[in-house]
C-alpha positions in Angstrom: 0.0 0.0 0.0 1.4 3.4 -1.0 1.6 6.3 1.5 -1.2 8.1 -0.4 -3.4 4.9 -0.1 -2.5 4.5 3.5 -3.5 8.1 4.4 -6.7 7.6 2.4 -7.5 4.4 4.2 -7.1 6.1 7.6 -9.4 8.9 6.5 -12.1 6.4 5.5 -11.5 4.4 8.7 -12.2 7.5 10.8 -15.2 8.5 8.7 -16.8 5.0 8.8 -16.7 5.0 12.6 -19.2 8.0 12.6 -22.5 6.2 12.2 -24.6 9.4 12.1 -22.5 10.7 9.2 -22.8 7.3 7.5 -26.6 7.5 7.7 -26.4 11.0 6.2 -24.1 9.9 3.4 -26.4 7.0 2.7 -29.4 9.3 2.4 -27.5 11.5 0.0 -26.5 8.5 -2.2 -30.1 7.4 -2.3 -31.1 11.0 -3.2 -28.7 11.0 -6.1 -30.0 7.7 -7.4 -33.6 8.8 -7.1 -32.8 12.0 -9.0 -31.1 10.1 -11.7 -33.8 7.4 -12.1 -36.9 9.4 -11.3 -38.5 8.6 -14.7 -38.1 4.9 -14.1 -39.6 5.0 -10.6 -43.0 6.5 -11.5 -45.3 6.3 -14.5 -46.7 9.8 -14.0 -45.6 13.2 -15.4 -44.6 15.7 -12.6 -46.4 18.6 -14.4 -49.5 17.0 -15.7 -52.5 15.9 -13.8 -53.4 12.2 -14.1 -57.0 13.0 -14.1 -58.4 16.4 -13.4 -61.0 15.1 -11.0 -58.3 13.5 -8.9 -57.3 16.6 -6.9 -56.3 16.5 -3.3 -56.4 12.7 -3.0 -55.3 11.5 0.4 -52.0 9.5 0.7 -51.7 5.7 0.7 -54.6 5.1 -1.6 -54.5 5.1 -5.4 -51.6 7.5 -5.2 -48.8 6.7 -2.7 -48.5 10.3 -1.4 -51.8 11.6 -2.8 -52.3 14.5 -5.3 -52.1 18.3 -5.1 -54.8 20.9 -5.9 -54.7 20.3 -9.7 -54.4 16.5 -9.5 -50.6 16.0 -10.0 -49.1 13.0 -8.2 -47.1 14.3 -5.2 -44.8 11.3 -5.1 -43.8 11.9 -8.7 -43.2 15.6 -8.1 -41.2 14.7 -5.0 -38.9 12.4 -7.0 -38.3 15.0 -9.7 -37.8 17.6 -7.1 -34.6 15.9 -6.0 -33.1 16.8 -9.4 -33.8 20.5 -8.9 -32.5 20.4 -5.3 -29.2 18.8 -6.3 -28.9 21.1 -9.4 -29.5 24.2 -7.3 -26.9 23.1 -4.7 -24.3 22.2 -7.3 -24.7 25.4 -9.2 -24.4 27.6 -6.2 -21.5 25.7 -4.7 -19.6 25.5 -8.0 -19.9 29.3 -8.5 -18.8 29.9 -4.9 -15.7 27.7 -5.3 -14.8 29.1 -8.8 -14.9 32.7 -7.5 -14.1 32.3 -3.8 -11.1 30.0 -3.8 -8.8 31.9 -6.3 -9.8 35.2 -4.7 -9.1 34.0 -1.2 -5.8 32.5 -2.2 -4.6 35.7 -3.8 -5.6 38.2 -1.1 -4.5 35.8 1.7 -1.1 35.2 0.1 -0.3 38.7 -1.0 -2.3 40.7 1.6 -1.7 44.5 1.3 -4.2 47.1 0.2 -6.1 44.7 -2.2 -6.8 42.4 0.7 -8.2 45.3 2.8 -10.5 46.6 0.0 -11.8 43.1 -0.9 -12.4 42.1 2.7 -14.5 45.2 3.4 -16.7 44.2 0.4 -16.8 40.6 1.6 -17.8 41.5 5.1 -20.5 43.8 3.8 -22.0 41.0 1.7 -21.7 38.3 4.4 -23.3 40.6 7.0 -26.6 40.5 4.9 -28.6 37.3 5.0 -27.9 35.2 1.9 -31.5 35.1 0.7 -32.0 38.8 1.1 -28.8 39.6 -0.8 -29.9 37.0 -3.5 -33.2 38.8 -3.8 -31.5 42.0 -4.5 -29.3 40.4 -7.2 -32.4 38.7 -8.7 -34.2 42.0 -8.9 -31.4 43.3 -11.1 -30.9 40.3 -13.4 -34.3 38.6 -13.4 -36.1 35.6 -11.9 -35.7 31.9 -12.6 -34.1 28.9 -10.9 -30.7 29.3 -12.7 -30.6 33.0 -12.0 -31.6 32.5 -8.4 -28.9 30.0 -7.7 -26.4 32.1 -9.5 -27.2 34.9 -7.1 -26.9 32.5 -4.2 -23.5 31.3 -5.5 -22.2 34.8 -5.7 -23.2 35.4 -2.1 -21.7 32.1 -1.0 -18.4 32.9 -2.8 -17.8 35.6 -0.3 -18.0 33.0 2.5 -15.5 30.8 0.6 -13.3 33.8 0.1 -13.2 34.6 3.8 -12.5 31.0 4.8 -9.8 30.5 2.1 -8.1 33.8 3.1 -8.0 32.8 6.8 -6.6 29.3 6.0 -3.9 30.9 3.7 -2.9 33.3 6.4 -2.0 30.4 8.7 -0.5 28.2 5.9 1.8 30.9 4.4 3.8 31.0 7.7 4.6 27.3 7.7 8.1 26.1 7.1 7.2 24.1 4.0 6.2 27.4 2.3 9.6 29.0 3.2 11.2 25.9 1.8 9.3 26.2 -1.5 10.4 29.9 -1.7 14.0 29.0 -1.0 13.8 26.4 -3.8 12.8 29.1 -6.2 9.1 28.2 -6.6 6.9 31.0 -8.1 4.1 32.5 -6.1 1.5 30.9 -8.3 3.1 27.4 -7.8 3.3 27.9 -4.0 -0.4 29.0 -3.8 -1.8 26.2 -6.0 0.7 23.3 -5.4 1.8 23.8 -1.8 -0.9 25.8 0.0 -4.1 24.8 -1.6 -3.8 21.0 -1.0 -3.1 21.7 2.7 -6.2 24.0 3.1 -8.5 21.7 1.1 -10.0 19.8 4.0 -11.8 22.8 5.6 -12.9 23.9 2.1 -14.4 20.5 1.4 -16.3 20.5 4.7 -17.6 24.1 4.1 -18.7 22.9 0.6 -21.1 20.3 2.1 -22.5 22.9 4.5 -23.1 25.4 1.7 -24.7 22.7 -0.3 -27.3 22.2 2.5 -27.8 26.0 2.7 -28.3 26.2 -1.1 -31.0 23.6 -1.0 -32.8 25.6 1.7 -32.2 28.8 -0.2 -33.7 27.4 -3.3 -36.8 26.2 -1.5 -37.2 29.7 0.1 -36.8 31.6 -3.2 -39.1 29.2 -5.1 -41.7 29.5 -2.4 -41.5 33.3 -2.8 -42.0 32.9 -6.6 -38.6 34.1 -7.8 -36.9 30.7 -8.1 -38.3 27.6 -9.9 -41.2 28.3 -12.3 -44.6 26.7 -12.3 -43.4 24.0 -14.7 -40.4 23.0 -12.5 -41.3 20.5 -9.8 -38.9 21.7 -7.2 -39.6 21.2 -3.5 -39.9 24.9 -2.9 -42.4 25.2 -5.8 -44.4 22.4 -4.3 -44.6 24.3 -1.0 -45.8 27.4 -2.9 -48.5 25.4 -4.7 -49.5 23.7 -1.4 -50.2 27.2 0.0 -53.2 27.6 -2.3 -54.9 24.6 -0.9 -53.9 24.9 2.8 -57.5 25.8 3.8 -58.6 22.4 2.3 -55.7 20.1 3.2 -52.3 20.7 4.7 -51.0 17.3 3.4 -49.4 18.6 0.1 -47.0 20.7 2.1 -45.8 17.8 4.3 -43.8 15.6 1.8 -41.7 18.5 0.3 -41.2 20.0 3.7 -39.9 16.7 5.1 -37.7 16.3 2.0 -36.1 19.7 2.4 -35.5 19.1 6.1 -34.0 15.6 5.7 -31.7 16.8 2.9 -30.4 19.7 4.8 -29.8 17.6 7.9 -28.1 14.9 5.8 -25.6 17.4 4.3 -24.9 18.8 7.7 -24.1 15.5 9.4 -22.2 14.4 6.4 -20.1 17.6 6.6 -19.5 17.0 10.3 -18.2 13.5 9.5 -15.8 14.9 6.9 -14.6 17.5 9.4 -13.8 14.8 12.0 -12.2 12.5 9.5 -10.0 15.3 8.1 -8.9 16.4 11.5 -5.1 16.4 11.7 -5.2 14.5 15.0 -7.5 11.5 14.8 -10.1 11.7 17.5 -9.5 8.0 18.2 -6.1 8.8 19.7 -5.5 5.2 20.6 -2.5 2.9 20.7 -3.0 -0.2 18.7 -1.9 -3.7 19.6 1.5 -4.5 18.1 1.8 -7.1 15.3 4.2 -9.9 15.1 6.4 -8.2 12.5 7.1 -5.3 14.8 8.6 -7.5 17.6 12.2 -6.7 18.4 14.1 -9.5 16.5 16.0 -11.9 18.6 14.8 -10.6 22.0 12.4 -12.2 24.4 9.7 -10.2 26.3 11.2 -8.6 29.4 9.0 -9.0 32.5 8.3 -5.7 34.3 10.1 -5.0 37.5 8.0 -5.3 40.7 8.1 -1.6 41.5 7.5 -0.3 38.0 4.8 2.3 37.6 5.1 2.4 33.8 6.0 -0.5 31.6 6.3 -0.3 27.8 6.9 -3.4 25.6 7.6 -3.4 21.9 6.4 0.2 21.2 6.6 1.2 17.5 5.5 4.3 15.6 5.2 4.5 11.8 4.4 7.4 9.4 3.6 7.3 5.7 6.2 8.7 3.4 4.9 10.4 0.2 5.9 8.5 -2.9 6.8 5.3 -1.1 4.9 2.0 -0.9 5.5 1.3 2.8 5.3 3.4 6.0 8.5 4.6 7.6 9.2 3.4 11.1 10.4 6.3 13.4 10.3 4.3 16.6 10.8 0.5 16.8 10.8 -2.1 19.5 11.0 0.2 22.5 11.0 -1.4 26.0 11.1 0.8 29.0 10.3 0.7 32.7 9.9 3.6 35.1 9.8 2.9 38.8 7.5 4.6 41.3 9.0 7.9 42.4 11.8 7.5 39.9 13.2 10.0 37.5 14.0 8.3 34.2 15.9 10.3 31.6 15.4 9.6 27.9 18.4 11.0 26.1 19.7 11.3 22.6 20.3 13.7 19.8 17.5 15.5 18.1 15.6 13.3 15.7 16.2 10.1 17.8 12.4 9.7 18.5 12.3 10.7 22.2 9.3 13.0 22.1 7.2 10.8 19.8 7.9 7.9 22.2 6.5 9.9 25.1 3.4 11.1 23.2 2.7 7.5 22.1 2.1 6.6 25.8 -1.0 8.8 25.8 -2.1 8.0 22.3 -1.2 11.4 21.0 0.8 10.5 17.9 -0.1 13.1 15.3 -2.1 11.9 12.4 -1.3 10.1 10.0 1.2 8.4 12.3 0.2 5.0 13.8 1.5 3.7 17.2 1.4 0.1 18.2 2.7 -1.7 21.2 2.5 -5.2 22.8 1.8 -3.6 26.1 1.8 -0.2 27.9 1.0 -0.6 31.5 0.4 2.3 33.9 0.2 1.2 37.6 -1.2 -2.2 36.5 -3.7 -0.8 34.0 -3.3 -1.7 30.3 -3.4 1.4 28.0 -3.1 -0.4 24.7 -6.5 -0.5 22.9 -8.3 2.1 25.2 -10.6 4.3 23.2 -10.5 8.1 23.1 -12.7 8.8 26.1 -10.9 6.3 28.3 -7.5 7.8 27.4 -8.8 11.3 27.9 -9.6 10.4 31.5 -6.0 9.4 32.0 -4.4 12.4 30.2 -4.0 15.3 32.7 -5.2 13.1 35.6 -2.8 10.2 35.9 -0.3 11.5 33.4 0.8 15.1 33.4 2.9 16.8 30.7 5.4 19.7 30.9 6.0 21.0 27.4 9.3 22.6 26.3 7.7 25.9 25.1 5.6 27.5 27.8 4.5 30.4 25.5 3.0 27.9 23.1 1.5 25.6 25.8 -0.5 28.4 27.4 -3.6 29.9 25.7 -3.1 33.7 25.5 -6.8 34.3 25.6 -7.3 33.0 29.2 -5.8 33.8 32.5 -3.3 31.3 33.9 -5.6 30.6 36.8 -8.3 29.5 34.5 -6.0 27.2 32.6 -4.6 25.5 35.7 -8.1 25.1 37.0 -9.4 23.4 33.9 -8.1 19.8 34.7 -9.4 20.2 38.2 -12.9 21.0 36.9 -12.8 18.3 34.1 -11.2 15.4 36.0 -12.0 16.1 39.7 -15.3 17.9 39.2 -14.4 20.8 41.4 -16.5 23.9 41.5 -14.9 27.3 40.5 -14.3 28.5 44.1 -12.8 25.2 45.2 -10.7 25.0 42.0 -9.4 28.6 42.5 -8.3 27.8 46.0 -6.4 24.7 44.7 -4.8 26.7 41.9 -3.4 29.2 44.5 -1.9 26.3 46.4 -0.4 24.8 43.2 1.1 28.2 42.2 2.6 28.6 45.6 4.0 25.0 45.4 5.8 25.7 42.2 7.3 28.9 43.5 5.2 31.6 41.9 5.3 34.7 44.2 2.0 36.3 45.3 -0.2 33.6 43.7 -3.4 35.2 45.0 -2.9 38.2 42.8 -1.1 36.6 39.8 -3.8 33.9 39.4 -5.7 36.4 37.3 -2.8 37.4 35.1 -2.5 36.4 31.4 0.5 34.3 30.1 2.1 37.3 28.4 2.4 38.9 31.8 4.8 36.2 33.0 8.5 35.7 32.2 9.6 32.5 30.5 10.6 30.9 33.8 7.4 31.8 35.6 5.3 30.7 32.6 7.1 27.3 32.8 6.2 27.1 36.4 2.5 27.7 35.5 2.8 24.8 33.0 4.3 22.6 35.8 1.4 23.6 38.1 -1.1 22.6 35.4 0.7 19.2 34.9 0.6 18.6 38.7 -3.0 19.8 39.2 -4.6 16.4 39.5 -1.6 14.8 41.3 -0.6 12.5 38.5 1.3 9.3 38.9 3.6 10.0 36.0 5.0 13.4 34.8 6.4 13.6 31.3 8.9 16.5 31.0 9.6 17.1 27.3 12.8 19.2 27.3 11.3 21.6 29.9 14.2 24.0 29.9 14.8 24.4 26.1 13.3 27.9 25.9 14.8 29.2 29.1 18.1 31.0 29.9 20.8 29.1 31.8 20.0 30.6 35.3 16.3 29.8 35.0 17.0 26.3 33.7 18.7 25.3 37.0 15.7 26.6 39.0 13.2 24.6 36.9 15.3 21.4 37.1 15.6 21.8 40.8 11.8 22.3 41.1 11.1 19.2 39.1 13.5 17.1 41.2 12.1 18.5 44.5 8.5 17.8 43.3 9.4 14.2 42.4 11.0 13.5 45.8 8.4 15.3 47.8 5.3 14.1 46.0 6.5 10.7 44.9 5.8 11.4 41.3 7.6 9.4 38.6 9.2 11.5 35.9 10.1 10.8 32.3 12.6 13.5 31.5 13.2 13.9 27.8 16.4 15.8 26.9 19.6 15.7 24.9 21.6 17.4 27.6 23.5 14.9 29.7 24.5 17.6 32.1 20.8 17.9 33.0 20.5 14.2 33.3 23.5 14.0 35.7 21.8 16.5 38.1 18.3 15.0 38.1 17.9 11.4 36.9 18.0 8.1 38.8 18.1 6.0 35.7 18.8 6.7 32.0 17.7 5.3 28.7 19.8 6.3 25.7 17.9 6.5 22.4 19.3 6.6 18.9 17.5 6.5 15.5 14.2 5.2 17.0 15.8 2.5 19.2 16.8 2.2 22.9 20.5 1.4 22.7 21.3 1.4 26.4 19.5 1.6 29.7 20.7 1.4 33.3 21.2 3.3 36.5 22.7 6.7 36.0 25.9 6.1 38.0 26.6 2.9 36.2 25.9 4.1 32.7 28.0 7.3 33.2 30.8 5.5 34.9 30.9 2.4 32.6 29.0 3.0 29.3 28.5 -0.1 27.2 27.4 1.4 23.9 29.8 3.6 21.8 26.9 6.2 21.3 26.5 6.6 25.0 30.3 7.1 25.3 30.1 9.8 22.6 27.4 11.7 24.4 29.3 11.6 27.6 32.6 12.8 26.0 30.7 15.7 24.6 29.5 17.0 28.0 31.1 20.4 28.7 33.5 20.2 31.7 35.1 22.8 33.8 38.6 21.8 32.9 41.4 22.9 30.6 41.2 21.4 27.1 43.4 21.5 24.0 42.3 21.0 20.5 38.7 20.7 19.2 35.8 19.7 21.5 34.9 16.0 21.3 31.9 15.3 19.0 30.3 12.3 17.4 31.0 12.4 13.6 28.0 12.7 11.3 24.4 13.3 12.2 21.3 11.2 13.0 20.1 9.9 9.5 16.4 10.4 8.5 14.2 7.4 9.3 14.0 6.2 5.7 17.8 5.8 5.6 18.0 3.7 8.8 19.6 0.3 7.9 18.4 -3.1 8.9 21.5 -3.7 11.0 22.9 -1.5 13.8 21.6 2.0 13.2 24.8 3.5 14.7 27.3 1.5 12.7 28.0 4.2 10.1 29.1 6.6 12.8 30.8 4.2 15.1 34.5 3.9 15.4 34.2 0.3 16.7 31.9 -1.1 14.1 32.9 -4.3 12.3 31.5 -6.5 9.7 29.3 -8.4 12.2 27.6 -5.1 13.1 26.3 -4.8 9.6 24.8 -8.3 9.3 21.3 -7.9 10.8 19.2 -6.4 13.6 20.9 -6.1 17.0 18.8 -7.2 20.0 19.1 -5.7 23.5 21.3 -7.8 25.8 22.2 -7.6 29.4 25.7 -6.6 30.2 26.4 -6.2 33.9 23.6 -4.1 35.4 22.7 -2.4 32.1 20.8 -3.4 28.9 22.7 -2.6 25.7 22.0 -2.9 21.9 25.6 -3.6 20.7 27.2 -6.8 19.4 30.6 -5.8 20.8 29.3 -4.8 24.2 31.7 -6.1 26.8 34.3 -6.6 24.1 35.4 -3.0 23.6 36.5 -0.9 26.6 34.7 2.5 26.7 35.6 5.4 28.8 32.8 7.2 30.7 33.2 9.9 33.3 35.8 7.9 35.1 39.1 9.6 35.9 41.0 6.4 34.8 40.6 3.6 32.3 42.3 2.7 29.1 41.5 4.0 25.7 38.8 2.4 23.8 40.0 -0.6 21.8 
């Protein structure tokens, strides 16, 4: 299966889980079939009375749905009315897309004075109800179904213009647009080839909603006599004709009224299903059960330790790669244990898969990625296979997260107190007064001065260090069992980094919270961690107690990281570095991932996958572990052989 097919299959998988949208989509399919085959489904003419004396016949007799005031079969007119409904919607939406998408792309991309002028006109049109604006246009160009829907399409094009412009505003700041500019792509190519495909999902959803509105608008205009003519059996025209006999029978108005109602509802729920299926993060948010092929070759399942709070077995994460037939594995065969009250550091260079591993625990791998695991246990509870709602009760309650960028993690539209209180209200059911009191306690716990006053401040009123303390308070609000700290000091200056690290360490010791610390800074690890797991190119290459791994590393990559730690000592020559960089996932070999950068690699290292093995008190993924002598932070020891 290609990456494109894989992404498409995920889209349909999400859509097919929405039963209400499936019903709406099924109704629309039936509507299209009815419109196409109306002449084969009824023997009557929609505009000619069967017999003039057969007027206002009741339903379920000689005529399935009865007849109208002039003896025309209501069922026949209802079937033919589906044609006019779909034609009206298609005309209006097509005009809206043809006008609105190019206009929105241009003004959103180039901005400037043209954008300001066009948007004033757009806002003026959108401010007036669509039917009213359409009536004004019809008064100028004439009546008729085609003319009426042209007018509706012009009005709807302003809605599409505004939506396209807003989406382009966000997309034009993305790095892939900068990359296209740097590659010399023209503005037209960037707009149509790079930006438009990425903003297509919201436009598709909006199209379905506008289709529903167009059906309703056609019925309204035809009812007023400025849409479908007397010889066009549209549902709106049927409602207008039923008005003439309302004092004798209300029934002729019921079938077209129900048809309009059901069609509008069907388009709306179908659009809701598309919106959820197109969502960048799948609502499912679950971790699937790992398959046999993903099992770490040559290794047996490792039983969890007795005091482990979190156990991960055979965790893998895959993403599709455009143009390729198979998904790319970015994390594979990860086994990890975190003890109760323990600080476990997950270290490695950028691109090693540390953050995606942590997010996989909570089922937060961004779409279209897929996470699978043989087992993820949290305090004895299996997380693999839990649905969205079950995982949501765990996120923020049993697992808290400290993100690396506090300015991005906090919503600028709300006070910090309200944001810290949110998990208290959602998970613990606290009232506002009780939650506010608890927020003050949490802010005091994390070292924010004068919490009673600063609780009502906004994120921009806090420095970087204080904002990070707010994020920590939010993560600790529900007293989680596990705290994931994803490079929590990246955006802070050196003096504040030490304060935040000390705070995380103190909270772990005082509250007994287990911590998964993600970092590429081994200096931070040395200050804070109890145990360390070294990750390289999607694999755990070494785990063990901090003192043992630092003093006696078993993997050459671990030694390289340790040698690169800055030290307060005199040095000569260049600073120690690991040659090369972490390769992209699609270039990872089937053998040892570190072999091409390793000074100790031999032919055996390039034969096949390397399993984790126990060497001393550590687990290491290296064929030559115990054979080569590596130098850690020891003051003595021979050179590596």
